[in-house]
C-alpha positions in Angstrom: 7.5 -43.0 11.3 8.1 -44.3 7.8 6.9 -42.3 4.8 4.7 -44.5 2.7 3.2 -42.1 0.1 3.7 -38.6 -1.2 1.1 -37.2 -3.6 0.4 -33.7 -5.1 -2.9 -32.0 -4.3 -5.0 -31.4 -7.4 -5.5 -27.6 -7.2 -2.7 -26.4 -5.0 1.1 -26.5 -5.0 1.1 -28.7 -1.9 1.7 -32.3 -1.3 -0.1 -34.8 1.0 2.3 -36.9 3.0 1.4 -40.3 4.4 3.3 -42.3 7.1 2.7 -45.9 8.0 -0.2 -46.0 5.6 -2.1 -43.0 7.2 -2.3 -39.3 6.3 0.3 -37.4 8.2 0.3 -33.8 6.9 0.4 -31.6 3.9 3.5 -29.6 3.0 4.3 -26.7 0.7 6.1 -27.8 -2.5 9.2 -25.7 -1.6 9.4 -27.1 1.9 9.0 -30.7 0.5 11.8 -30.1 -2.1 14.2 -28.8 0.6 13.5 -31.7 2.9 14.4 -35.4 2.8 10.8 -36.5 2.7 10.7 -39.4 0.3 8.7 -42.6 0.2 10.5 -45.1 2.4 12.3 -42.5 4.5 12.1 -42.5 8.3 11.0 -39.2 10.0 11.3 -38.5 13.7 8.8 -36.4 15.6 11.4 -33.7 16.0 12.0 -33.6 12.3 8.3 -33.5 11.6 7.9 -30.5 14.0 10.6 -28.6 12.1 8.9 -29.3 8.8 5.6 -28.2 10.1 7.1 -24.9 11.3 8.7 -24.3 8.0 5.4 -25.1 6.3 3.6 -22.5 8.4 6.2 -19.9 7.4 5.8 -20.9 3.7 2.0 -20.5 3.9 2.3 -17.1 5.5 4.9 -16.0 3.0 2.8 -17.2 0.1 -0.1 -15.1 1.4 2.2 -12.1 1.8 3.4 -12.5 -1.8 -0.3 -12.7 -3.0 -1.1 -9.4 -1.2 2.0 -7.7 -2.6 1.2 -8.9 -6.1 -2.1 -6.9 -6.0 -0.3 -3.7 -5.0 2.6 -2.5 -2.9 2.2 -2.4 0.9 3.9 -0.7 3.8 5.4 -3.1 6.3 2.8 -2.4 9.1 0.0 -2.6 6.6 1.0 -6.0 5.4 1.5 -7.2 9.0 -2.0 -6.1 9.9 -3.5 -8.0 7.0 -1.6 -11.2 8.0 -2.9 -10.8 11.5 -6.4 -10.5 10.2 -5.8 -13.9 8.7 -4.9 -15.3 12.1 -1.2 -15.9 11.5 0.7 -15.8 14.8 2.8 -12.6 15.6 6.2 -14.4 15.6 5.5 -15.9 12.2 4.4 -12.5 10.8 7.5 -10.9 12.2 9.7 -13.4 10.4 7.8 -13.0 7.1 8.1 -9.2 7.3 11.9 -9.4 8.1 12.4 -11.8 5.2 10.6 -9.6 2.7 12.5 -6.5 3.9 15.8 -8.3 3.4 14.7 -9.2 -0.2 13.7 -5.7 -0.9 10.0 -6.5 -1.4 9.1 -4.3 1.6 10.6 -0.8 1.9 8.6 1.9 3.6 10.8 4.7 2.3 10.2 3.6 -1.3 6.5 3.0 -0.6 6.1 6.5 0.8 7.9 8.0 -2.3 5.7 6.1 -4.7 2.5 6.9 -2.8 3.3 10.6 -2.9 4.4 10.5 -6.5 1.1 9.0 -7.6 -1.2 11.0 -5.4 0.6 14.2 -4.8 -1.0 16.0 -7.7 -4.5 15.8 -6.1 -3.7 15.8 -2.4 -1.9 18.2 -0.1 0.8 17.3 2.5 -1.6 17.0 5.4 -3.8 14.4 3.7 -0.7 12.5 2.3 0.7 12.3 5.9 -2.7 11.0 7.2 -2.9 8.4 4.5 0.6 7.1 5.0 0.2 7.2 8.8 -3.0 5.0 8.3 -0.8 2.5 6.5 1.7 2.4 9.2 4.5 4.4 7.5 6.7 6.1 10.1 7.1 9.8 10.4 10.7 9.8 9.3 10.0 8.0 6.0 7.0 10.2 5.3 8.7 13.5 5.9 11.7 12.4 3.9 9.4 11.5 0.9 7.5 14.8 1.3 10.8 16.7 1.4 11.9 15.0 -1.8 8.7 16.0 -3.5 9.0 19.6 -2.4 12.6 19.7 -3.7 11.6 18.3 -7.1 8.3 20.1 -7.7 8.0 23.5 -9.3 6.0 25.7 -6.9 4.1 26.9 -10.0 3.1 23.4 -10.8 1.7 22.8 -7.3 -0.3 26.1 -7.5 -1.6 25.0 -10.9 -2.7 21.6 -9.5 -4.7 23.4 -6.7 -6.3 25.8 -9.2 -7.2 22.9 -11.4 -8.9 21.1 -8.6 -10.6 24.3 -7.5 -11.9 25.0 -11.0 -13.4 21.5 -11.3 -15.1 21.8 -8.0 -16.5 25.2 -8.8 -17.8 23.9 -12.1 -19.7 21.2 -10.2 -21.1 23.8 -7.9 -22.0 26.3 -10.6 -25.7 26.3 -9.7 -24.9 27.3 -6.1 -24.7 30.9 -5.0 -21.1 32.1 -5.5 -20.2 32.5 -1.9 -21.6 29.1 -1.0 -19.7 27.5 -3.9 -16.5 29.2 -2.7 -17.1 27.9 0.9 -17.7 24.4 -0.3 -14.7 24.5 -2.5 -12.5 25.7 0.4 -13.8 22.8 2.6 -13.2 20.3 -0.2 -9.6 21.4 -0.8 -8.9 21.4 3.0 -10.1 17.8 3.1 -7.6 17.1 0.4 -4.9 18.3 2.7 -4.1 21.8 1.3 -3.4 24.7 3.5 -5.9 27.6 3.6 -3.4 30.1 2.2 -2.7 27.9 -0.8 -6.5 27.5 -1.4 -7.2 31.2 -1.1 -4.4 32.0 -3.6 -5.9 29.5 -6.0 -9.4 30.9 -5.8 -8.2 34.5 -6.0 -6.3 33.6 -9.2 -9.3 31.9 -10.7 -11.5 34.9 -9.9 -8.9 37.2 -11.4 -8.7 35.1 -14.6 -12.5 35.1 -14.9 -12.7 38.8 -14.4 -10.1 39.3 -17.1 -12.0 37.2 -19.5 -15.2 39.2 -18.9 -13.5 42.6 -19.7 -14.7 43.9 -23.1 -12.1 44.5 -25.7 -11.5 48.1 -26.7 -12.9 49.1 -30.1 -10.6 50.9 -32.6 
């Protein structure tokens, strides 16, 4: 087959390739640049098959970069989204490995950043569930949670739970006190906090409010 024409598509970074006067295929700009495809060149069926395979990889990689540009992803999460777009498993595996080598996919870093951003409003149980849902392995998750525990001041964590509890109780201020307390406990448990931590936070809030209500002694 002799290449008779190569022209850029209007709205995409891809090129239409013609052979023997007929449309042959479209190729990614990067794949085209790395190939010997030029007008007048002869291309064998074997060479064309290799180009098409590289082009499929380039398209999947472009889609992966597009997803990563929106927000970071865990490896399994990105793989799932590529599968939803009907890319074949072997192609997805190659894209994932390529991005991991480049450092664009790192589940350990993803877990640390996820916990750093959300750890002030979620307890360990919910953070584990969220990371598991995104395909992050247990080892990376527990390592990230361990780093958070080592770096956090226990008082700061207790303050965060009290703050969430206070906001919830304020929203439930028209409820009977016991009902409001029950709903607040359920809310904080859904956020992944342990019952003991929740109880301590509510007891501290109750103590603070009782102190505020005490009349000052007259002199």
